[in-house]
N, C-alpha and C positions, 0 to 999 in steps of 0.2 A: 799404501796397501788397502786401507779401508775405502778410499775413494774409488779405486779400481773395482773393488768387489761390488760396491753399491751402484756404480755406473754400469757394471756388467749386468746386473739384475734389473735395472730400471726399464730397459726396452721390453722386457718380458712382462712387467707389471702394467705398463701403459702402452697402448698401441701407437707406436711412432712409426710413420712410414720410413722406409729405408732411404728414400731420396730426400728426406727432410734436411733443409739447410737453414741456419739462422740468417736473418736478413743482415745486410751490411749497410752501415751508415757512414757517410762521409761528413766529418765535422769540419766546418770552415775554420781556418786559422785567422785570428784577428791580430793585427799588428798594433802594438801600443808603444808609443814613444814616451818612455818614462821621464825624459827631460822636461816634458810639458806639465808634469804633475807637480803641484806645489805642496810638498809634504808638510811644511810648517803650518800652512793655512788649513790643510785637512786636519792636522792634529789639534789645531785651535778650535775648529768647528766641532770635532768629536768631543773635546773637553767641555765646550760650551753646552752641547746637547746633553752630555752626561750630567753636568751640574743641574740643568733644568729638569731632567728626569728625576734626579735625586730630590730636588726641592718639591716637585709634584708628589713624589712618593711620601716624603716626610709630612707634607701638608695634608695629604689625604689621611695618613695615619693619625695625625693630631685631631683632625675633624672627626674621624671615626671614634676615637677615644672620648672626645668631648660629647659626642652624641650618645655613646654608651653610658657616660656618667649622668647625662640628663635623663635617659630612660631609667637608670637605676634609682635616681632620686624620685622620679615620678612613681615608680613601682613601690618604693618604700613609703611615700606619702599616702598612696592608695591603701596599702596594707595597714598602715598605722591608723588611717581614718576608719577602716572597716573593723580593726581590732586594736583598740588603744593599748591593750596590755601586751601587745606583741613584743615590744622592746624588752619588757621585763622577762617574758618567757625565753626569748633568745639569750638574754644575759644569764639566766639560770642554767640553760642548756650548755652554754659555753663554759661557765664555771664548773659544772658537773663534769664535762669532758676534760677540763684541765686537771681536776682532782683525780680522775681515773688515770690519766696519763702520768701524773706525778707519782701516784702510788705504784703504778706498773713499773716506772723507771726505778723507783726505790727498791722494789722487790728484785728486779733484774740486776741492779748494782750489788745487792747483797749476795746474790748467787754467782756473780762474776768471778772467774778464776783469776782475773787480773787484780782483783781487790786484795788478795792475799800475797801477791807477788811483791 
């Protein structure tokens, strides 16, 4: 019903000539003899190409990860060279964050209704 309503209104919204016809295309039919297709050979090639694609993907991921590690080490070396006390500051910040998280967890566990159950 909805399609009829919308198609009924469509010619009024857009100026479509009354003699308009969609073009017709003839699609040639291709005959394929399936007896000539070697399915096991095709499956073997697909499997081989899939493995190669997987190896390339994993190799690229490993190289990207190693490159990231190198960049991280270079950045840390540069930062430590510019600010030798950086590691101490980072350690202090991490310890402070851990103490805050621990005290927060303790306060929440004291208020937990499951504690009394």
